[in-house]
Structures are given as C-alpha cells and as structure tokens.
C-alpha positions in Angstrom: 26.1 18.1 27.7 26.4 19.7 24.2 29.9 18.4 23.7 28.5 14.8 23.7 26.6 15.4 20.5 27.7 15.9 16.9 24.4 17.6 15.9 21.6 19.4 17.7 18.1 19.6 16.2 14.6 19.9 17.5 13.2 16.9 15.7 15.0 14.0 14.1 12.9 12.1 11.5 13.9 8.6 10.3 12.4 7.7 6.9 11.4 9.4 3.7 8.1 7.8 2.9 4.7 9.4 3.4 4.9 9.2 7.2 8.5 10.6 7.5 8.1 13.4 5.0 4.8 14.5 6.4 6.3 14.6 9.9 9.2 16.7 8.6 7.0 19.1 6.8 4.8 19.5 9.8 7.7 20.0 12.3 9.4 22.6 10.1 6.0 24.4 9.7 6.0 24.7 13.5 9.3 26.6 13.3 11.3 23.6 14.5 14.8 22.7 13.4 14.5 19.3 11.6 16.8 16.7 10.2 15.6 13.8 8.0 17.7 10.6 7.7 17.1 7.8 5.2 18.7 4.4 5.6 19.1 3.7 1.9 20.6 5.6 -1.0 17.1 6.3 -2.4 14.4 8.4 -0.8 10.6 7.9 -1.0 10.2 4.5 0.7 7.4 2.1 -0.1 5.1 5.0 -0.8 7.0 6.0 -3.9 6.3 2.8 -5.7 2.7 2.4 -4.4 -0.6 3.5 -5.9 -0.3 6.6 -3.8 -3.9 6.7 -2.6 -5.0 7.9 0.9 -8.2 6.7 2.5 -9.5 9.9 4.1 -13.2 9.8 5.1 -15.1 13.1 5.2 -12.2 14.9 3.4 -12.6 18.5 2.1 -12.8 17.4 -1.5 -15.7 15.1 -0.8 -17.5 18.0 0.9 -16.7 20.3 -2.0 -18.2 17.8 -4.4 -21.4 17.4 -2.4 -20.7 13.8 -1.3 -22.2 13.2 2.1 -19.9 11.7 4.7 -19.1 12.2 8.4 -16.8 11.1 11.2 -19.7 9.3 12.7 -20.4 7.3 9.6 -16.7 6.5 9.1 -16.3 5.4 12.7 -19.3 3.2 12.4 -17.7 1.6 9.3 -14.3 1.2 10.9 -15.8 -0.3 14.1 -17.9 -2.8 12.0 -15.1 -3.8 9.6 -12.1 -3.8 11.9 -13.8 -5.0 15.1 -11.6 -5.5 18.2 -8.0 -5.5 17.0 -6.3 -4.6 20.3 -4.7 -1.4 21.4 -3.1 -0.7 17.9 -6.7 0.1 16.8 -8.0 1.6 20.0 -11.1 3.9 19.9 -8.8 6.8 20.6 -6.5 6.1 17.7 -9.5 5.5 15.3 -11.0 8.8 16.3 -7.7 10.6 16.1 -7.3 9.4 12.5 -10.8 10.3 11.5 -10.8 13.8 13.1 -7.3 14.7 11.9 -7.6 13.4 8.3 -9.4 16.4 6.9 -7.1 18.8 8.8 -4.0 17.2 7.3 -5.5 17.4 3.8 -6.1 21.1 4.2 -2.7 21.7 5.8 -0.7 19.9 3.0 -2.9 21.6 0.4 -1.9 25.0 1.8 1.8 23.8 1.5 1.4 23.0 -2.2 0.1 19.4 -2.4 -2.4 19.2 -5.3 -5.1 16.8 -4.2 -7.4 14.9 -6.4 -10.4 12.7 -5.6 -10.9 9.1 -6.8 -14.6 9.5 -7.0 -15.4 6.0 -8.3 -13.2 4.0 -5.9 -15.3 2.3 -3.3 -14.5 1.3 0.2 -13.5 -2.4 0.3 -16.7 -3.4 2.2 -19.2 -0.9 0.7 -22.2 -2.9 1.9 -21.2 -2.7 5.6 -22.7 0.1 7.8 -21.1 3.4 7.0 -19.5 2.2 3.8 -19.1 4.7 1.0 -17.7 5.3 -2.6 -15.1 8.0 -3.2 -13.3 8.5 0.1 -9.9 8.0 -1.4 -7.6 10.9 -2.4 -4.4 11.0 -4.5 -2.0 13.6 -5.7 -2.0 15.1 -9.2 0.9 14.3 -11.4 4.1 16.1 -10.2 6.6 17.7 -12.5 9.9 16.2 -11.3 11.9 19.0 -12.8 11.0 21.0 -9.7 13.3 18.7 -7.6 16.3 19.3 -9.8 19.2 16.8 -9.1 17.2 15.4 -6.1 15.0 13.4 -8.4 18.0 11.3 -9.5 18.0 9.6 -6.0 14.2 9.2 -5.8 12.8 5.7 -5.5 9.9 6.9 -7.5 12.1 6.3 -10.6 11.6 2.5 -9.8 7.9 2.9 -10.0 5.7 4.0 -13.0 7.4 7.1 -14.5 4.1 8.3 -16.0 1.4 10.8 -15.0 -0.8 7.9 -14.1 -3.5 8.2 -11.4 -5.3 5.4 -9.5 -8.6 6.4 -10.9 -7.1 5.8 -14.4 -6.1 2.2 -13.7 -9.5 0.6 -13.4 -10.5 1.9 -16.8 -7.2 1.5 -18.5 -7.2 -2.2 -17.7 -10.1 -2.5 -20.2 -9.0 0.2 -22.6 -9.6 -1.9 -25.7 -12.8 -3.7 -24.5 -15.1 -0.9 -23.3 -15.9 2.6 -24.5 -15.2 4.1 -21.1 -11.9 2.4 -21.0 -11.0 3.6 -24.5 -11.9 7.2 -23.6 -9.9 7.1 -20.4 -7.0 5.6 -22.3 -7.1 8.3 -25.0 -7.2 11.0 -22.3 -4.3 9.5 -20.5 -2.2 9.3 -23.7 -3.0 12.9 -24.6 -2.4 14.1 -21.1 1.0 12.4 -21.0 2.0 13.7 -24.5 0.9 17.2 -23.6 3.0 17.2 -20.4 6.1 15.9 -22.2 5.6 18.3 -25.1 5.6 21.2 -22.7 8.9 20.1 -21.3 7.5 18.6 -18.1 8.7 15.3 -16.6 5.6 14.2 -14.7 5.2 11.3 -12.3 2.0 10.0 -10.8 0.7 7.6 -8.2 2.9 7.2 -5.1 5.7 9.0 -6.8 3.6 12.1 -7.1 2.9 12.1 -3.4 6.5 11.7 -2.2 7.9 14.1 -4.7 5.3 16.7 -3.7 6.2 16.2 -0.1 10.0 16.2 -0.7 9.6 19.4 -2.7 8.1 21.0 0.3 10.9 19.6 2.5 13.5 21.1 0.2 11.6 24.4 0.0 11.7 24.5 3.8 15.5 23.9 3.6 15.3 20.9 5.8 18.5 18.8 5.4 18.0 15.2 4.2 20.8 12.6 4.7 20.7 9.5 2.5 22.5 6.2 3.3 22.2 7.2 6.9 20.5 4.5 9.0 19.6 5.0 12.7 21.8 2.6 14.5 20.3 3.1 17.9 18.3 5.5 19.9 19.9 7.3 22.8 17.9 6.9 26.0 18.6 9.0 29.1 16.6 8.5 32.3 13.9 6.6 30.4 13.6 9.4 27.8 14.7 9.2 24.1 17.0 12.2 23.7 18.4 11.5 20.3 19.9 8.8 18.1 23.1 7.4 16.7 23.1 7.8 12.9 25.7 6.2 10.6 26.8 8.5 7.9 29.8 8.4 5.6 31.3 5.5 7.4 31.1 6.9 10.9 28.6 7.1 13.6 27.2 10.5 14.6 25.2 11.4 17.7 22.2 13.5 16.9 20.5 15.3 19.8 16.7 15.7 19.2 15.4 18.3 21.7 11.7 17.8 21.0 11.7 14.1 19.8 12.6 11.4 17.4 10.0 10.3 14.8 10.4 6.9 13.3 8.9 6.5 9.9 11.3 4.0 8.4 8.9 1.4 7.1 8.2 -2.2 8.1 10.2 -5.4 7.9 8.9 -6.9 4.6 12.4 -7.7 3.3 13.8 -9.1 6.6 13.7 -12.8 5.8 14.6 -13.8 9.4 11.7 -11.8 10.9 9.3 -13.0 8.1 10.1 -16.6 8.9 9.7 -15.9 12.6 6.5 -13.9 12.6 4.8 -15.1 9.4 6.1 -18.5 8.8 7.2 -17.7 5.2 10.2 -16.0 3.6 8.0 -13.2 2.3 7.0 -12.4 -1.3 6.8 -8.6 -1.0 6.5 -5.7 -3.3 8.2 -3.4 -0.7 11.7 -2.0 -1.5 14.9 -3.9 -0.5 15.5 -1.5 2.4 12.4 -2.5 4.3 14.3 -4.4 6.9 12.7 -3.4 10.2 15.6 -1.3 11.5 13.4 1.5 12.8 11.1 -1.1 14.5 14.1 -2.8 16.1 15.5 0.6 17.3 12.2 1.5 18.9 11.8 -1.9 20.6 15.3 -1.7 22.1 14.4 1.7 23.5 11.4 0.1 25.3 8.6 0.2 22.7 6.0 -2.6 22.7 5.2 -4.5 19.5 1.8 -5.6 18.1 0.3 -7.2 15.0 3.8 -8.6 14.0 2.1 -11.7 12.5 0.2 -9.6 9.9 0.9 -7.8 6.7 -0.9 -5.9 3.8 -1.4 -9.2 2.1 -2.5 -10.0 -1.5 -2.0 -12.5 -4.3 1.4 -12.0 -6.1 3.3 -13.6 -8.8 7.0 -14.3 -7.9 9.2 -13.4 -10.9 12.4 -15.1 -12.0 14.5 -12.6 -10.0 12.6 -13.1 -6.8 10.6 -9.9 -7.4 6.9 -10.0 -6.4 4.3 -8.7 -8.8 1.2 -7.7 -6.8 -2.1 -8.6 -8.5 -5.1 -6.2 -8.1 -7.3 -6.1 -11.2 -6.3 -9.4 -12.9 -7.9 -11.7 -10.4 -11.1 -9.8 -10.5 -11.7 -9.6 -14.2 -14.2 -12.0 -15.8 -13.1 -15.1 -17.6 -10.8 -16.2 -14.9 -10.7 -17.9 -11.5 -8.2 -19.1 -8.8 -7.7 -22.7 -7.7 -5.6 -24.6 -5.3 -3.3 -27.5 -6.0 -6.4 -29.8 -6.2 -8.1 -27.6 -8.8 -10.7 -26.2 -6.4 -11.7 -22.6 -5.9 -11.1 -21.4 -2.3 -12.2 -17.7 -2.1 -13.9 -14.8 -3.8 -11.3 -13.8 -6.3 -12.6 -10.2 -6.4 -12.6 -9.6 -2.7 -10.2 -7.1 -1.1 -6.6 -8.2 -1.6 -5.9 -8.4 2.1 -8.9 -10.8 2.5 -7.7 -12.9 -0.4 -4.2 -13.0 1.1 -5.6 -14.2 4.4 -7.6 -16.8 2.7 -4.5 -18.0 0.8 -2.6 -18.2 4.1 -5.3 -20.1 5.9 -6.0 -22.5 3.1 -4.8 -25.9 4.3 -4.3 -27.6 0.9 -0.5 -27.9 0.3 1.0 -27.0 -3.0 0.8 -24.2 -5.5 -2.2 -21.9 -6.3 -3.1 -20.8 -9.7 -5.0 -18.0 -11.6 -6.6 -19.8 -14.5 -7.8 -17.6 -17.4 -9.2 -18.1 -21.0 -8.6 -16.3 -24.3 -11.0 -13.4 -23.6 -9.2 -12.5 -20.4 -5.9 -12.1 -22.3 -7.5 -10.4 -25.3 -9.7 -7.9 -23.6 -7.9 -6.8 -20.5 -4.5 -5.4 -19.5 -2.7 -7.8 -17.2 -0.3 -5.5 -15.5 1.5 -8.2 -13.5 2.2 -10.2 -16.6 3.1 -7.3 -18.9 6.5 -8.0 -20.5 7.1 -11.3 -18.7 5.2 -13.9 -20.8 8.1 -15.6 -22.5 10.3 -15.3 -19.4 7.7 -16.8 -17.1 6.8 -19.5 -19.5 10.4 -20.7 -19.6 10.7 -20.5 -15.8 7.5 -22.6 -15.2 5.6 -19.7 -13.7 3.2 -19.4 -16.6 1.6 -22.3 -18.6 -0.6 -22.2 -21.7 -2.5 -24.9 -23.4 -5.3 -25.2 -26.1 -7.5 -27.2 -23.7 -8.2 -27.2 -20.0 -7.4 -30.9 -19.8 -3.9 -30.2 -21.2 -3.4 -27.2 -18.9 -4.4 -29.2 -15.9 -1.7 -31.9 -16.7 0.9 -29.2 -17.1 0.3 -27.8 -13.6 -0.1 -31.2 -12.1 -3.8 -30.9 -11.3 -6.3 -33.8 -11.9 -8.0 -32.8 -15.2 -11.4 -34.1 -14.1 -11.2 -32.0 -10.9 -10.4 -28.8 -12.7 -13.0 -29.4 -15.4 -15.6 -29.9 -12.6 -14.6 -26.7 -10.9 -14.8 -24.7 -14.2 -18.1 -26.3 -15.1 -19.6 -25.2 -11.8 -18.1 -21.7 -12.2 -19.4 -21.4 -15.7 -22.9 -22.1 -14.4 -22.5 -19.2 -11.9 -21.4 -17.0 -14.8 -24.6 -17.8 -16.7 -26.9 -17.1 -13.7 -24.9 -14.2 -12.4 -24.7 -15.6 -8.8 -21.6 -17.1 -7.3 -23.2 -19.6 -4.9 -19.9 -20.6 -3.4 -18.1 -17.3 -2.6 -20.4 -14.4 -3.7 -18.0 -13.0 -6.3 -19.4 -9.9 -7.9 -21.9 -9.1 -5.2 -20.6 -5.7 -4.1 -19.7 -2.5 -5.9 -16.1 -3.0 -4.9 -16.0 -6.4 -6.6 -17.5 -4.8 -9.7 -14.9 -2.0 -9.7 -12.5 -4.2 -11.6 -15.1 -6.1 -13.5 -16.4 -5.5 -17.0 -19.9 -3.9 -17.3 -20.3 -5.5 -20.8 -20.3 -9.0 -19.2 -23.7 -9.8 -17.9 -25.5 -10.6 -15.7 -22.4 -10.4 -13.4 -19.5 -8.2 -14.5 -17.0 -10.3 -12.5 -18.1 -13.7 -13.8 -17.2 -14.7 -17.3 -17.2 -18.4 -18.3 -14.0 -20.2 -19.2 -14.8 -21.7 -22.6 -12.3 -20.5 -25.2 -8.7 -21.5 -25.6 -5.9 -20.9 -25.3 -6.1 -21.2 -21.5 -3.4 -19.9 -19.1 -2.3 -20.7 -15.6 0.0 -18.4 -13.6 1.3 -19.5 -10.2 0.4 -17.1 -7.4 1.8 -16.7 -3.9 0.5 -14.9 -0.7 2.5 -11.7 -1.3 2.2 -8.3 0.3 2.6 -4.5 -0.1 4.4 -4.4 3.2 4.1 -5.5 6.8 1.4 -4.4 9.2 3.0 -5.0 12.6 5.4 -2.8 14.5 5.7 -0.4 17.4 2.6 0.2 19.5 1.6 3.9 19.5 -1.2 6.1 21.0 -3.4 8.7 19.5 -0.6 11.2 19.5 1.8 8.8 17.7 3.8 8.4 20.9 5.5 5.0 21.2 4.1 2.9 24.2 5.7 0.4 26.5 4.1 -3.0 27.3 2.5 -1.5 30.4 0.9 1.3 28.4 3.2 4.0 29.6 4.8 6.4 27.0 8.4 6.2 25.8 9.0 9.9 26.2 10.5 11.6 23.2 9.8 8.8 20.8 7.1 8.9 18.1 6.4 6.5 15.2 4.1 6.4 12.1 3.5 4.4 9.0 4.5 0.7 8.6 6.9 1.2 11.5 3.8 0.9 13.7 1.1 -1.6 14.4 -1.7 -0.4 12.1 -4.8 1.4 13.3 -6.6 -0.6 10.6 -6.1 -3.8 12.6 -6.1 -6.9 10.5 -8.1 -5.6 7.6 -8.1 -3.0 4.9 -11.2 -0.7 5.0 -10.6 1.1 1.8 -8.1 2.3 -0.9 -5.2 4.1 0.8 -5.7 2.6 4.3 -1.9 2.3 4.6 -0.8 5.7 3.4 -3.8 7.7 4.9 -2.9 6.8 8.5 0.8 7.2 7.7 0.3 10.8 6.8 -2.1 11.5 9.7 0.1 10.0 12.4 3.2 11.6 10.9 1.5 14.9 11.2 0.2 14.2 14.8 3.7 13.1 15.9 5.3 16.4 14.9 2.4 18.4 16.3 2.8 16.8 19.6 6.6 17.0 19.6 6.2 20.8 19.0 4.5 21.1 22.4 7.3 19.5 24.4 
C-alpha cells in the first residue's frame, strides 16, 4: 500500500490557527510524526489578527491569584447562557471543554507559552448563575525575532504589530479622559519603547498566541507547508486514511496513520455559502482564505454539519475596500447610541457583540443602521474602527458629520423629528442612569467599556454637544460559527451520530460548543485550543 502514497505521517493537521497549531504541538509531544499544511501563503489563521483571548474557566492562573471558580460553576453558567443548542453543545462536549481547559493551559505553559490573566474582563453575562470576572487568558508579548525568517509569512503582520494586550485595550480607549486610562497608556508606551530599545520585535494579542505556538512547532521540527490546501480526504472502507494536498502545482497523497485533524477555519469569506446559509454576502473581519474548504472536505467524507446559519456576529463598519472594521468599545462608550433607518434605537448598544449582531439581523426595519455620537465621544475616547479613516469614509458616504442633530438626520435620510425624539428620550435615561428601554449599563460587562467619570451610568452620556457624527454599521462578524459536528474527543460525526474514523476537527471548522451565544471573552479561541489538544490526544491512542 505504501507505493500509493507520496508521504507517510502519523497525524496530518490542516490549518495554522490556534486549533491547528495546538493539535500539531500536542501530537508531536506524544512522539508522533506530524505534518502541518496551510491553504494560504500566510500562517496564523483568524487567530493571528484577533484579540487572542481564551475563555478558560477555573484556569491555573485564576487559582494562583486566589480567584474562586470551579467546573461546577462554569457548567452552571454555560447551561444557563447557552441552553439547548443541539449536539454541537452537548453536555459531554461542554464537560470535555471545562475539564480539559486547565490541563491545556498547564501543558502549553510547560512547552513555553507565557500566559497572562485578564483579571478585569468579565464574562459577557456576569449576572447569570455562575458568571464571573477574570476567566480570560492571553499570551504575553512575543519576540518575533525567535521565529527568524518564518515571521515574514505570518498573518500576524496584518494585525497590530505592537506588544498590546486585551487588558490594555479597555483602558487605552480612554487614555486621555481618565487617570486609569492615562496610566495604562503611559505603561504601554514605556513597555513598547523598552522592548524595541532592547532589540526585540514584539507582537501582542492573537499574534502573540500563534507566534508562541508556531515557535514550539518549529522547535519540535514539525514541517509546515504553506500554500498547500487539502483538496480531498482519502476514505477507505469508511475510514479516513489520509488526504490529497496540493503543493507546488501538483497533488500529493499524504497517508495519516493516526488521523487527520481539520483546523482550517470557517467559511466567512465564501460569499456563495454566506448567501445560502446567512442570507447576506458577509461583512467579515476574518482573513481572505476563510473559504470553508476544510468544512467541505469533511462533509464530503461523511461528516454532518450544524449551526451553519450562525456566526460570531457583531456590529461592523464596511470600509471603502470592502474590509470590515469590527466595533467593540465604540458602541458601548457614553455619548453615543445606535439607531435604525427610522431613527429608533433597537438594542442595548453595550451588550455582547454576538447579541447585538443577532438583534441587527432580526430587526425588521429595512435600510441602514447608524452609530450616532456627539463631540465628547470623539474628543474623549479612542475610536479604533474609525482611526485613520475619517476623511476617506466621509468622502465615501460611510461617515457623516453635522453641527446639529437635525442636519445630521437629513444627511442620513432619517426624519429629524424622529431622531430628535429618540435622542431626547435617551438623554433622559442618561440623567437618571436607567435605560428603561434596553437596560444599557446594567451589568459589569456593559460597564467594562464605559467611562467611570460619567454618572450615574458609565455607559449613558447625553447627546447634546456638536458636532454630531453618524457612521453606518452592518451586521459583521469575527468568523462563522457553523461547521462539522464533533464529539467530546473532537472526532467528526455522521448524521446518524456514528464516528468518521480517523477524522478530527476543531476551531471554526466545527459547530461551536458555545451554541448560538458567546459566554465570555475568548469563547472562540478557548475551545479551539482545547479541542485541537483533545483531537491529537485521541489520535495518539489509535
């Protein structure tokens, strides 16, 4: 049989994001012969341009810091928040994620990943049973010099090439309006200058995570092929035994004795699939290579699909080049609100981005949606989605500015009296501190991106001072949430619940264990790492 194959390995991993690289590190640690293939010319996947956080309840760093948490509390929280989301979020998969998370953190820490806590970052529903603050982890800034020439092909170069951490962001957005923000900003500047002065070339956020993992992969001497998509999986007698990989213009048959792990991302940039499953072309922040090829290969090998109609939604601004700018802090800061084409509010602007995205999609008023802000919003806070685009977006009709709300309303084709009535009602809530319509500013998560100087509610500042701005927003996403159905060992399942032997999947290639919601910061990458780890651990037993 060996003459039918071009390469023989124990484990073939498709994808170089958090899921794929974790699977590769784990398999090599088990003494297995591993090959990693990446469909694009850049490695790192969506993870590399993300915030890089991992939601990991009861993790070792929490325990070290004396923060009480437990698998029981986290499961109670997941059960309450996620509810019944079908087999993708089965009780077995939830428990596998929670029990394995701390183990993966310790394992990768031993391999060299430098973990840091985000102690102030709340769960997205902190008022629900089992909700906590500080369950998220991230990776300390990574010195990219350690990767040598490999960093040149890293997708992390497309992200934020600075030693930024997620727990910096919430304070940096108000660096010139609060003392805590200014102090954090100063620390960030000195930290960055110190790193560069010492000759380091640091990267933070998701880039730090994938670079840390790739450094381990390179240290383990695992080969990584770029521009090498999986064309199809080889199935013999119902078992996946390998894959056909296209490399350097020709197809190569790779035998995987222990299994194939698919971690090739979702289908955020596949317009045909987006139209079919979501009813829109997609306004995604995911990379251009996120085309669903791994999902398609797994489905053709017999894998079942689930949650294909969902994504990691959130409000986004669509730039002039078609690039989506995901909004996190901007919509939550005081002195701003969101309205529909009639000029009415339709949701809590400070709620979790996936909830806001769902509300945008379900809202039945046709026409554009807008983030309306006043002068203090622009003057006090860092608007990261707008940064560097003001003139360009104004010329393109994405951003409008006017001295009065009446004039602004006419510019965006909204009845002035309707918008004025909405703002007047909102300003009343800002004065009392209670949003009687949507409860904005009620939870510690809402307050996370608020301004503590604004009272009585840090998320509610009145719109009174011009100039006023309106920026058009779309239901964008960080990636898709649907894909191959897997079990608690990350094995791909058929429609009848049986296992596609030899085939594993993790990350956005799979239907999410988080169901249709987003329990906390890092609910995408946390499970990607855990199930990538579980896939290789199980493959090692075959």
